[in-house]
N, C-alpha and C positions, 0 to 999 in steps of 0.2 A: 652229601652225606647228611644222614639224620642225626637226631640226638643220641640215639642208641647204636643205631645200624650203620656201619661203615661200609666199605667196599668188601668187606670178607665177614659180613654179619654182625652181630652183637658179641663184643669181646672183651674181657677184661679179667682181673683177678677174682677168683670164685669166692663168693659172697661177700665182697668188697665192692666191686663194680657191677658184676653179674651174679645176682642173687637166684636162689630158689624160687622165690616170690616173683621174679622177672619170668622165669621160666614157666611157672604155672599160668602166668597171664598170656603168655605168648601161646600157649597151649590152648588156653581158654578162646583167645580170639580165632586162632586157626581153626579149632574144632567147630566154632560158631560159624565162621565164614565159609567153610566147604560143606556145612551140613545144612544150608538151607534149602536147596532144591533135590538132594538126595543124600543117602547115606554117606557121609565123608568117610575117605580113607587115607589116611597118613601114616608114612612109614618113617622110621627113626633108626638112626645108627648112632654109634659113640665111639671114641677111642678109648684108651686105656687108662686116662687121667683118674685118680680117686674120686674126683667130683662129678665125673661124667655119669655115674649112677644115681647121685643125686638130682641132676638135671634131666636125666632121661625119665625118672618117676615123677618129677614135677610137671614136665611136659605131659606125661601119660594122664595125670590125674586133671589137667585143665582140658585135655583134648576130649576124654571121656566125659568129663562132666558137662561138656558142650554138646554131646550127642555124637560125636564122631568116634570111628574106631581106630586104633593105634597098633600097628604092626611093628615088632621089634625085632630088628636085625641084629642086635647086640653089639658085640664089638666087632667093627668093620671099618672099611675106607670111605671117604667122601665120594670117590668116584663109584663107588659100589652103591650107594645111595641114590645117586643121579641115575644109574642105570636101570635099578629097580623101578624107580619112579617113572620113568618114560616107557619102560617096556612092560608094566605090569598093572597099567591103568590105576595108578594111585593119583590123588588129587594134588598131594605135596609131600615134599620130602624134608626130613629135618635132620642134620648132623651136628652132634655134640663134639666139638672138638675146637682147640686153639691152636691147630696146626703145629707149627715148628716152635711154639712158645713154650716156656717151662711149665712144669706139672701144675703150678698153683694157679695158672690162669686157664680160663676155658672159654668156651664160645657156643654160639648157636647159629647155624647157618640154615637159611630157609630155601627150598628150592621149589619151582612150580611143577606142574604135571609134565613138562617137557624137560625137566632135568636142568633148567636154567635157573639163575639167580631170581628170586621173586621179586616182582615188580616194585618200583619205588613207592607206589600208591598204596600197596598192602603194607609195607614197611612203615609208612608214615600213619597209616590207621592203627597199627599194633602199637605205636609209641603213644598215640593219643589215649589208647585202652590202658596202658602200662601207667601213663600218668593222671588216669582218672578223669580224662576230658570226655569220654563217650558215655559215662554212666556205666551201671553194670548189665552186663549181657545175660540173657535168659539161660537157666539151667535147664538141663533135660531131666525127666523124671520117669519112674517106674521102667518100662521095657524100652524106653527112648535113650536111656543112658548107654554110653559107648562101652566097647570093652576092649581090652589088650590083648594081642594075640603073638604068640611066637611066631617069627618068620625068618627063622635061619636059613630056610630053604631059598629065600631070596639071594641070600649071601652065596650060597653053593651054586646058584644058576649063573651068578656074576662070575665066578671062579670058572665055571665052564665055558662062559663066554671068552674069557681071556685066553684059555688053552686053545679055544677054536681059531683065534686070529692068527695063529702062528701057523706058517705054512710048511714048515720044515722042522725035523726032528733036532733036539738039541743034543743028542747022543754024541758022546766024545767032548762035549764042552764041559769045561770046569768054571765055575760061576760063584763069586762071592756075592753075598747079601747082607745088607745092614738095615732092619727093620726098625731102628729108633726106638725099641721098647714101646712100639706103638700100634696103629691098626694093623699093620701088614704083616704082625707076627706070625698070625694064624693063616694067612693067604698067600704070601708070596712065595714061600719055599714049596707048598704044594702044588702051584702053578709050574715052577721050574722042574720040579722031580716029575711030574706028569708029561712034561716035554722031553723028558730023557736026560737033563743035565744032572752032572754031578755037582751038587750045592753045598756050600760051607757058608754059615749063617752066624752073624753077631747081632747084638740088639734084639733078641727074641725072647728075653725073660722079663716082661712088664711086671711091676709090683705096684703100679699105682702113682709112684713118686719119681720113677725114673725115664720117663718118657722124654727123648731128645736130649738127656743128660750125657754129653761127651760122646754122642753117638748121632747115627742118622746123617741127612744130608747137609746139615750145618756143621757137622763135626766129622769129616770122611777119614781122619787120622787112622781109626781101627780098621776101617775097610782097605785103605791103601797098605796097612801093615799085613793084612789077611792075604790080599792079592799077591804081594811080594813073596811072603814066606810059603805060601801054598802053590806058588807058580801057577795061578789062575790065569785063564783067559780074559777075564774082566770081572767087574764088580758093579753093584747097583745099590746105592744108598737111598733110602726114603725118609720122608718126614712124618711127623706124628699121625697125620691122617693120610699119608701115601698119596698125596696129590701132586707131589713133586719127586723128582728122581735126579740124583747127582751120579754120574757114573765114572770108574775108574778104569783106565786101560790096562794093559798087560805088564805095563812097567809101573804102574802106580800113578801116573799122571790124572789129576783131576780132569773130568770131562763135564764142564757144566751146560747149562742151556743154551748158550750160544754154540757151542760145538754141536749139540745135539739137532738145532735148527739147521746148521750148515750141512752135517752128514745126511740127515734125513731129506732136507730140502733138496739137495742134489741128487739123491737117489730118487725121490718122486718126481723131479724133473725128467730123469732118465728114461723112468718108466712111463712117462706121459700122464702122470696123475696129480701133477702139481697144478691145481686149479687157477686159472688167470696168471700163471707163472708168478706167483707171488708168496712170500711168507712173511707173516706178522711178527714184528718185534718191538721193543719199548725203545725209548729214548734212552735208557741206561745199558742197551747192549754194547758190546765192545766194537770199537771202530774196525777190528779185524773182520768181525761178521759182515759189516757193510761191504768192505772192500773185497771180501771173498765173493759174497753173493752178486757183487757187480762184475766181477771176472767172470762168474759162471752164468751170466745173463739172466740172473733171477731179480725180480723186484723184491723190494722191501717196504711194507706198509708200516709205518712207525706210529706208535700210540704213546700215550703217557704210560707212567709206571702202574702196574695193576692187572692182575689177570683179567679182572672184570673187563677193562677196555680192550684187551686182547681179544677176548670172547666177542665183545661187541663187534669190533672190526671185522671179524671172521664171519659172524652170523649175517651182517649187513652185506658182505661182498662175496660170500660164498666160498672163502678161502678155506684150504684143508689143514693147513699147519701154522702155529703160531705160538708165541712162548715168551718166557723170560729167562733170563740168566741163572735166576735161583733155582731152575729146573721144573718150573712149572710150565709144561707143555701141553698143548692141546691139538689132538689130532681129531678133527671134527667129522670125519668119516666114521669114527668108531666111538666116540665120547663126546658128551656136552661140557664136561670139566677137565681141567688137568688131571691126569692119571699116571702116578709113578710107575707102577707095574707095567701098564700098557707102554709107556714111553720105553722102558727096558726091552719089552718083546719087540718093538719096532726098530730098536737098535741092533738087536739080535738078527731081525730080518736083513738087514743090511749087511752085517758081518757075515752072515751064511751066504747070502747071494752073491756077494762080491768077492768072497773067499780071501778076505783081507782082515787083518787085526784091528781093532778100535783104533788103537795108536796110529796106525797107517792110514785110515779113513780120515782121522783128524788133522793130518799133516798139511792140508791144502789151505788150512786157515791159520794165520800167523796173529795172535793176541798181541795188542798193543800194551805196554805197561800203563798202568791206571792208579791213580790216587784219589781218594775221595776223603774230605774232611767235613765235619759238621760244624757249623758256627751258629751260636745262638744270638737272636736279634730281637729288638723290640717288635718290630713290625715286618713280615716276611716281603709282602708286596713292595713296601717302601724301600727295603733293602736291595731287592733284586732291581727294581726299576730306577734306582739313582743314577743320575747322569754320570757320575765319574765311575760309578761301577761298571755301567754300560760301556763307556768309554774304554775301559780297561779291558773288557770282555772282547772288544773289537780288536784292540792292539794284539792281545794273545792269540786271537783266532788268526790274524794276518801273519803273526810270527810262527804259528803251527803249520799254517797251510795245509796241504793235503794229508799231512803225516801226523795229525792230532787234532784235538779239539777241546774246548773248554764248556763245561755246562753248570748252570746255576739252576738248583731246582728247590721248590719250597716243600718242606716235609708237610704231609698231610694230618700228622697228629701231634707235633712238636713246634715250639717256637725255634725253628731251626731252618736255615738254609744250607743245603748241601753243595758243596764246591767240588767239582770233579773236573780232573783234567787228564786225558789220554796223550801220550806223546811218545817218542821212539826210544826215550830212555827213562829210568826211574828219576834221574836227578832233573830232568827236563819237567817232569810232572810235579816234582817237589818245588822247583823254582817257582813255576807259574801259579801253583796252588797257594805258595806263600806270598806272591805278588798280589793276587786278588784279595787274598785276606788282609793284607796291609792296607790296600785302598779302602777297604771296607771298614777298617779301624780309623782311619784318617778322617772317615765322613761320620764317625761316631754312631756306626750302625750296630756295632757288635756289643753285646752284654756281657760284661766279664764275670 
């Protein structure tokens, strides 16, 4: 990771960590970079945060000052930007969003012309320009100055694309949606209505400060209540920029990303469409997923945490399905990023084709109880690699056998080691997490 750009772009509290000046300079660099051999074309989307307008306009100012043209999708989803970039001959796409974070945070994600995360080399160069290490870039003058254009038509084409992916009518299906007061508020309902579903929506009244606030994929209580009270067939909750989806079955049970990988992976294999008979998951996926995939004779490619790493493994090996428990699922045949609304459509395809409820489809995977605690440490690698710590890891691993596991993972952003145990009961999880932390304390690795 760079100084500003992490695995999910440049993110932080608006005008404290990420400022309008940063956005202007990013626009200046990208406008110059893509305007050297032809007239640069950059498309921009944003979520519903109050600060998103500020960052959008700052980016536009920088892009056009460098001579490139900016095309504005306005409030839209991250996957819609990726779709428009790769299908409509844009040089670059930018999404202004902090995903599932609170409203006062914001972020800038940059995509290349193929809809993938921009290369690390370009990010490094942008950081140098932001810090004044490149000198000033040339401005454009007279008729060479870029223009900003409304491009809502691109968002509409994306909606049409999503609708086209469904092979069956949703007539008679009763579906709940939680749009997190975010990017999907103007898209999701129109998609499901067009497909014939009777839709019930919450989290669709953004005011600039209520994005992700007690709603969406990180707070599914409202959707669970809606599904139960309205006796719906299922529900889908998205995050602020709608690249994630957490589903709810007909009984209100949470259907997170591991369930989605199981249900869709099994279905794709049955249809002969699971490339290389492999699903991509991260080390944090539940042990239940790995056991279920083994039973179904499906291979699992395991990556470190982060959709960036899931996507890299998929691109490198041609895999068609991968994702995280958080609901960030990539169907690479249809998209280059996680797409919450697409994920909901893919689940609906299985429900309708198999003529089974979502809850029934999920029954083949038994989730293991899991406990995760964050431990503050002076030095993460020292703590994880401490001989006594590693010895305890081996003891716990042996004690759990095939019915559990322990995992120590260094946080990418905090002075924290995450201690995670999965086991047959909550009591076992608690016991082994406590044992592990006690060893770390005895080795003076923990900061109180």
